DRENDO-1510 file (C-alpha; in Angstrom, 1 decimal, always signed):
<recs>
REC; n; res; u; v; w
REC; 1; VAL; +65.6; -33.5; -19.1 .
REC; 2; VAL; +64.2; -30.5; -21.2 .
REC; 3; LEU; +61.1; -28.8; -20.0 .
REC; 4; VAL; +59.0; -27.3; -22.6 .
REC; 5; GLU; +56.2; -24.9; -21.5 .
REC; 6; VAL; +53.4; -24.4; -23.9 .
REC; 7; SER; +52.2; -20.8; -23.5 .
REC; 8; SER; +51.7; -17.7; -25.4 .
REC; 9; GLY; +55.1; -16.4; -24.6 .
REC; 10; ILE; +57.3; -19.4; -25.5 .
REC; 11; ASN; +57.3; -21.2; -28.8 .
REC; 12; ALA; +58.2; -24.9; -28.7 .
REC; 13; GLU; +60.3; -26.3; -31.6 .
REC; 14; TRP; +58.7; -29.3; -33.2 .
REC; 15; PRO; +59.6; -32.1; -33.9 .
REC; 16; LEU; +61.9; -32.6; -30.8 .
REC; 17; ARG; +65.3; -34.3; -31.1 .
REC; 18; PRO; +65.4; -38.0; -30.3 .
REC; 19; GLY; +66.3; -38.9; -26.7 .
REC; 20; MET; +64.9; -35.7; -25.2 .
REC; 21; ALA; +62.4; -36.0; -22.4 .
REC; 22; VAL; +59.4; -33.6; -22.6 .
REC; 23; ASN; +57.4; -32.5; -19.6 .
REC; 24; ILE; +54.2; -30.6; -20.7 .
REC; 25; GLN; +52.1; -28.8; -18.0 .
REC; 26; PRO; +48.5; -30.1; -17.8 .
REC; 27; PHE; +45.6; -27.9; -19.2 .
REC; 28; ASN; +43.9; -25.8; -16.6 .
REC; 29; PRO; +40.2; -25.3; -17.4 .
REC; 30; ASP; +40.0; -22.4; -14.9 .
REC; 31; SER; +42.1; -20.3; -17.2 .
REC; 32; LEU; +39.1; -19.9; -19.6 .
REC; 33; VAL; +36.8; -18.6; -16.9 .
REC; 34; THR; +37.1; -15.0; -15.7 .
REC; 35; ALA; +37.7; -14.7; -12.0 .
REC; 36; SER; +35.2; -12.9; -9.9 .
REC; 37; PRO; +34.1; -10.2; -9.6 .
REC; 38; TYR; +33.1; -9.2; -13.1 .
REC; 39; HIS; +30.0; -8.1; -15.0 .
REC; 40; ILE; +28.3; -10.4; -17.5 .
REC; 41; PRO; +28.0; -9.2; -21.1 .
REC; 42; GLY; +24.8; -7.1; -21.4 .
REC; 43; TYR; +25.2; -5.2; -18.2 .
REC; 44; GLY; +23.9; -1.7; -18.8 .
REC; 45; GLY; +25.0; +0.1; -15.7 .
REC; 46; TYR; +27.8; +2.6; -15.3 .
REC; 47; ILE; +31.4; +1.3; -15.2 .
REC; 48; PRO; +34.1; +3.8; -14.5 .
REC; 49; GLN; +37.0; +4.1; -16.9 .
REC; 50; ARG; +35.3; +1.6; -19.2 .
REC; 51; LYS; +35.8; +3.7; -22.4 .
REC; 52; TYR; +39.5; +3.7; -21.8 .
REC; 53; LYS; +39.9; -0.1; -21.7 .
REC; 54; ILE; +40.4; -1.5; -25.2 .
REC; 55; GLY; +41.3; -5.0; -26.5 .
REC; 56; GLY; +39.8; -7.2; -23.8 .
REC; 57; THR; +36.5; -9.1; -23.4 .
REC; 58; PHE; +33.8; -7.4; -21.4 .
REC; 59; SER; +34.2; -9.8; -18.5 .
REC; 60; LYS; +38.0; -9.4; -18.2 .
REC; 61; THR; +37.8; -5.7; -18.7 .
REC; 62; THR; +35.2; -5.3; -15.9 .
REC; 63; HIS; +37.2; -7.6; -13.7 .
REC; 64; GLU; +40.3; -5.4; -14.1 .
REC; 65; ILE; +38.3; -2.3; -13.3 .
REC; 66; LEU; +36.6; -3.7; -10.2 .
REC; 67; THR; +39.9; -5.0; -8.8 .
REC; 68; ASP; +42.1; -2.0; -9.7 .
REC; 69; THR; +43.4; +0.0; -6.8 .
REC; 70; ASN; +45.0; +2.7; -8.9 .
REC; 71; THR; +42.1; +5.1; -8.5 .
REC; 72; GLY; +42.0; +8.6; -7.3 .
REC; 73; SER; +40.6; +7.7; -3.9 .
REC; 74; GLY; +42.8; +4.6; -3.5 .
REC; 75; ASN; +39.7; +2.4; -2.8 .
REC; 76; PHE; +38.2; -0.4; -4.8 .
REC; 77; VAL; +35.2; +0.3; -7.0 .
REC; 78; LEU; +33.3; -2.4; -5.1 .
REC; 79; GLN; +34.1; -1.1; -1.6 .
REC; 80; LYS; +31.8; -2.0; +1.2 .
REC; 81; ILE; +29.3; +0.7; +2.0 .
REC; 82; GLU; +28.9; +1.0; +5.7 .
REC; 83; PRO; +25.9; +2.8; +7.2 .
REC; 84; ILE; +26.5; +6.3; +8.7 .
REC; 85; LYS; +26.4; +6.1; +12.4 .
REC; 86; GLU; +26.2; +9.8; +13.2 .
REC; 87; LYS; +24.0; +12.2; +11.3 .
REC; 88; THR; +26.0; +14.9; +9.6 .
REC; 89; PRO; +24.4; +18.4; +9.3 .
REC; 90; ARG; +22.7; +18.8; +6.0 .
REC; 91; TYR; +22.7; +22.6; +6.0 .
REC; 92; HIS; +26.1; +24.1; +6.7 .
REC; 93; SER; +26.6; +27.5; +8.2 .
REC; 94; ASN; +28.3; +29.0; +5.1 .
REC; 95; LEU; +25.7; +28.5; +2.3 .
REC; 96; ILE; +26.8; +30.3; -0.8 .
REC; 97; PRO; +24.4; +32.2; -3.1 .
REC; 98; GLY; +23.2; +30.0; -6.0 .
REC; 99; TYR; +22.2; +27.0; -3.8 .
REC; 100; THR; +18.9; +25.7; -5.2 .
REC; 101; GLY; +18.0; +23.2; -2.5 .
REC; 102; TYR; +15.3; +23.5; +0.1 .
REC; 103; ILE; +16.0; +25.7; +3.1 .
REC; 104; PRO; +13.5; +25.1; +6.0 .
REC; 105; LYS; +11.7; +28.3; +7.1 .
REC; 106; GLY; +13.4; +30.1; +4.2 .
REC; 107; GLU; +10.1; +31.1; +2.6 .
REC; 108; HIS; +9.4; +33.5; +5.6 .
REC; 109; TRP; +12.4; +35.8; +5.0 .
REC; 110; PHE; +12.4; +38.4; +2.3 .
REC; 111; GLY; +14.4; +41.4; +1.3 .
REC; 112; LEU; +17.7; +40.1; +2.9 .
REC; 113; PRO; +21.0; +38.8; +1.4 .
REC; 114; TYR; +21.0; +35.1; +0.7 .
REC; 115; VAL; +23.5; +34.2; +3.5 .
REC; 116; THR; +21.6; +36.4; +6.1 .
REC; 117; ALA; +18.2; +35.0; +5.2 .
REC; 118; CYS; +19.6; +31.4; +5.3 .
REC; 119; SER; +21.1; +32.0; +8.7 .
REC; 120; TYR; +17.8; +33.4; +10.1 .
REC; 121; ALA; +15.8; +30.5; +8.5 .
REC; 122; LYS; +18.2; +27.9; +10.0 .
REC; 123; GLY; +17.8; +29.5; +13.4 .
REC; 124; ASP; +14.0; +29.4; +13.2 .
REC; 125; HIS; +14.3; +25.7; +12.1 .
REC; 126; ARG; +16.5; +24.9; +15.1 .
REC; 127; ASP; +14.1; +26.7; +17.5 .
REC; 128; ALA; +11.1; +24.8; +16.0 .
REC; 129; LYS; +12.9; +21.4; +16.4 .
REC; 130; SER; +13.9; +22.1; +20.0 .
REC; 131; TYR; +10.3; +23.3; +20.8 .
REC; 132; HIS; +8.9; +20.2; +19.2 .
REC; 133; ALA; +11.2; +18.0; +21.1 .
REC; 134; GLY; +10.3; +19.7; +24.4 .
REC; 135; GLU; +6.6; +19.3; +23.6 .
REC; 136; VAL; +7.0; +15.6; +22.8 .
REC; 137; GLN; +8.9; +15.2; +26.1 .
REC; 138; ARG; +6.2; +17.1; +28.0 .
REC; 139; MET; +3.4; +15.0; +26.5 .
REC; 140; SER; +5.2; +11.8; +27.4 .
REC; 141; GLU; +5.5; +12.9; +31.0 .
REC; 142; ASP; +1.9; +14.0; +31.1 .
REC; 143; ARG; +0.8; +10.7; +29.7 .
REC; 144; SER; +2.7; +8.8; +32.4 .
REC; 145; LYS; +1.0; +10.9; +35.1 .
REC; 146; ALA; -2.5; +10.7; +33.6 .
REC; 147; VAL; -5.1; +8.9; +35.6 .
REC; 148; SER; -7.6; +6.6; +33.8 .
REC; 149; LEU; -11.1; +8.0; +33.7 .
REC; 150; ILE; -13.9; +6.1; +35.5 .
REC; 151; PRO; -17.3; +6.2; +33.9 .
REC; 152; VAL; -20.0; +8.0; +35.8 .
REC; 153; GLN; -22.6; +5.4; +35.1 .
REC; 154; ARG; -22.6; +2.1; +33.3 .
REC; 155; SER; -25.2; +2.9; +30.6 .
REC; 156; ALA; -25.9; +6.3; +29.3 .
REC; 157; GLU; -29.5; +7.5; +28.8 .
REC; 158; PRO; -30.7; +7.9; +25.2 .
REC; 159; TYR; -30.5; +11.4; +23.9 .
REC; 160; VAL; -33.8; +13.1; +23.2 .
REC; 161; SER; -33.8; +16.3; +21.2 .
REC; 162; ARG; -35.9; +19.2; +22.3 .
REC; 163; ARG; -37.1; +19.7; +18.8 .
REC; 164; ASN; -38.6; +16.2; +18.7 .
REC; 165; SER; -39.9; +16.0; +22.3 .
REC; 166; SER; -43.4; +17.1; +21.6 .
REC; 167; ARG; -45.6; +18.2; +18.7 .
REC; 168; SER; -46.4; +21.6; +20.3 .
REC; 169; ASN; -42.8; +22.6; +20.8 .
REC; 170; ARG; -42.1; +26.0; +19.2 .
REC; 171; LEU; -38.5; +25.0; +18.5 .
REC; 172; ASP; -39.7; +22.2; +16.2 .
REC; 173; TYR; -38.1; +23.5; +13.0 .
REC; 174; HIS; -34.8; +23.6; +11.1 .
REC; 175; ILE; -32.6; +26.6; +10.7 .
REC; 176; SER; -31.7; +28.0; +7.3 .
REC; 177; GLY; -28.9; +26.0; +5.7 .
REC; 178; TYR; -30.1; +22.6; +6.7 .
REC; 179; THR; -29.6; +20.2; +3.7 .
REC; 180; GLY; -31.1; +17.0; +5.0 .
REC; 181; PHE; -34.3; +15.4; +3.8 .
REC; 182; LEU; -37.5; +17.0; +5.1 .
REC; 183; PRO; -40.7; +15.1; +4.4 .
REC; 184; MET; -43.8; +16.9; +3.1 .
REC; 185; SER; -42.0; +20.1; +2.4 .
REC; 186; ARG; -42.1; +20.2; -1.4 .
REC; 187; ASN; -45.6; +21.7; -1.5 .
REC; 188; LYS; -44.7; +24.5; +0.9 .
REC; 189; ILE; -43.8; +27.6; -1.0 .
REC; 190; SER; -43.7; +31.4; -0.4 .
REC; 191; MET; -42.6; +31.0; +3.2 .
REC; 192; GLY; -39.5; +31.5; +5.3 .
REC; 193; TYR; -37.4; +28.4; +5.8 .
REC; 194; PRO; -38.0; +28.0; +9.6 .
REC; 195; LYS; -41.8; +28.5; +9.1 .
REC; 196; MET; -41.9; +26.1; +6.2 .
REC; 197; THR; -39.9; +23.4; +8.0 .
REC; 198; LYS; -42.1; +23.8; +11.1 .
REC; 199; GLN; -45.3; +23.3; +9.1 .
REC; 200; ALA; -43.9; +20.4; +7.1 .
REC; 201; ILE; -42.9; +18.6; +10.3 .
REC; 202; ALA; -46.3; +19.2; +11.9 .
REC; 203; ASP; -48.0; +17.8; +8.8 .
REC; 204; TYR; -45.8; +14.8; +8.8 .
REC; 205; ARG; -46.5; +14.0; +12.5 .
REC; 206; GLU; -50.2; +14.5; +11.9 .
REC; 207; LYS; -50.0; +11.9; +9.1 .
REC; 208; GLU; -48.1; +9.5; +11.4 .
REC; 209; ARG; -50.8; +10.0; +14.0 .
REC; 210; GLN; -53.6; +9.2; +11.5 .
REC; 211; GLN; -51.8; +6.0; +10.4 .
REC; 212; GLU; -51.4; +4.9; +14.0 .
REC; 213; GLU; -55.1; +5.3; +14.6 .
REC; 214; LEU; -55.9; +3.3; +11.5 .
REC; 215; GLN; -53.7; +0.5; +12.6 .
REC; 216; LEU; -55.5; +0.3; +16.0 .
REC; 217; GLN; -58.9; +0.1; +14.4 .
REC; 218; ASP; -60.3; -3.3; +13.4 .
REC; 219; LEU; -61.6; -2.6; +10.0 .
REC; 220; PRO; -62.7; -5.4; +7.6 .
REC; 221; PHE; -60.6; -5.9; +4.5 .
REC; 222; GLN; -62.3; -4.8; +1.3 .
REC; 223; LEU; -61.0; -5.2; -2.2 .
REC; 224; GLU; -62.3; -2.7; -4.7 .
REC; 225; ARG; -61.7; -2.9; -8.4 .
REC; 226; LYS; -62.3; +0.1; -10.6 .
REC; 227; ILE; -64.5; -0.6; -13.7 .
REC; 228; GLU; -62.5; +0.6; -16.6 .
REC; 229; LYS; -64.5; +2.5; -19.2 .
REC; 230; PRO; -64.3; +1.3; -22.8 .
REC; 231; VAL; -61.9; +3.4; -24.8 .
REC; 232; ILE; -63.5; +4.9; -27.9 .
REC; 233; ARG; -61.1; +4.6; -30.7 .
REC; 234; ARG; -61.4; +6.8; -33.8 .
REC; 235; VAL; -61.4; +5.0; -37.1 .
REC; 236; VAL; -58.5; +6.1; -39.2 .
REC; 237; TYR; -58.9; +4.0; -42.3 .
REC; 238; PRO; -62.4; +3.3; -43.7 .
REC; 239; LYS; -63.1; -0.4; -44.5 .
REC; 240; LYS; -65.4; +0.0; -47.5 .
REC; 241; SER; -63.9; +2.9; -49.4 .
REC; 242; GLY; -60.6; +4.5; -50.1 .
REC; 243; MET; -59.0; +7.6; -48.7 .
REC; 244; VAL; -59.9; +11.2; -49.7 .
REC; 245; PRO; -57.4; +12.8; -52.2 .
REC; 246; HIS; -54.8; +15.0; -50.6 .
REC; 247; TYR; -54.6; +12.8; -47.5 .
REC; 248; THR; -51.0; +13.1; -46.3 .
REC; 249; GLY; -51.0; +10.3; -43.7 .
REC; 250; HIS; -49.4; +6.9; -44.0 .
REC; 251; ILE; -51.3; +4.2; -45.8 .
REC; 252; PRO; -49.8; +0.7; -45.5 .
REC; 253; GLY; -49.0; -0.8; -49.0 .
REC; 254; GLU; -50.2; +2.2; -51.0 .
REC; 255; LYS; -46.7; +3.0; -52.3 .
REC; 256; PHE; -46.7; -0.3; -54.3 .
REC; 257; LYS; -49.9; +0.6; -56.2 .
REC; 258; TYR; -49.6; +2.3; -59.6 .
REC; 259; GLY; -51.8; +3.4; -62.5 .
REC; 260; ASN; -55.0; +4.1; -60.5 .
REC; 261; THR; -56.6; +7.1; -58.9 .
REC; 262; PHE; -55.8; +7.9; -55.3 .
REC; 263; GLY; -59.1; +6.5; -54.0 .
REC; 264; THR; -58.9; +3.3; -56.0 .
REC; 265; SER; -55.2; +2.6; -55.0 .
REC; 266; THR; -55.9; +3.3; -51.3 .
REC; 267; ASN; -59.0; +1.2; -51.3 .
REC; 268; ALA; -57.0; -1.7; -52.8 .
REC; 269; ALA; -54.2; -1.3; -50.3 .
REC; 270; LEU; -56.6; -1.2; -47.3 .
REC; 271; LYS; -58.4; -4.4; -48.5 .
REC; 272; THR; -55.1; -6.3; -47.8 .
REC; 273; ILE; -55.2; -5.1; -44.2 .
REC; 274; PHE; -58.9; -5.6; -43.2 .
</recs>
């Protein structure tokens, strides 16, 4: 029995000689599909060593890159990223000049070498963190020891200002700088602000008192209508004659009249109106 493998590396001779048995391996459809992991064509992210891989499809090339262990670190490109359990110090003790990152408390140190200023700033930062941690601990302890407050009385009495207690109170005014609305103060001029506000408040309260007295009185309802005087209107256009020459006002329809004197054309134009 002769086994003939149909592949890219072996060429079968056709036709075969009579009497020879042929065993051909079945077609594997998985050979046309790229094994995972790989990137689909159109992926625009960064792929390391991509520009040095030539002659393969995009899927196969990315599959080789993602499964290749011959890297500088000896790890896969798709290695599992585990969370950092312990915090590493962000600011080392030996910062070199030229570092452009942020140094906490570094803006408070001037006129010193960079390394010296950074060491002082880091010391201040550590002291501030320790002080803050101590304050937080102290506040938590004080909160646990705190006793809940008991109200003195169930309902508080309404607050009554001394300035609004009586009309004769001398403190019934606003100090300079008050920007709230003050009724009946627009007609108060040529006075100091406290005096002006005092008089305006007094006038307002007097008006309120008068309105309260009117509400208590039982007065009959009377409706008064004012008789409007007839309005005397001045006649602009005469009805029986034309306008005087050199009249510069508007005359309706006069611009369409030609070949006559000013008086005749204006008289004809005005007849169409009246």
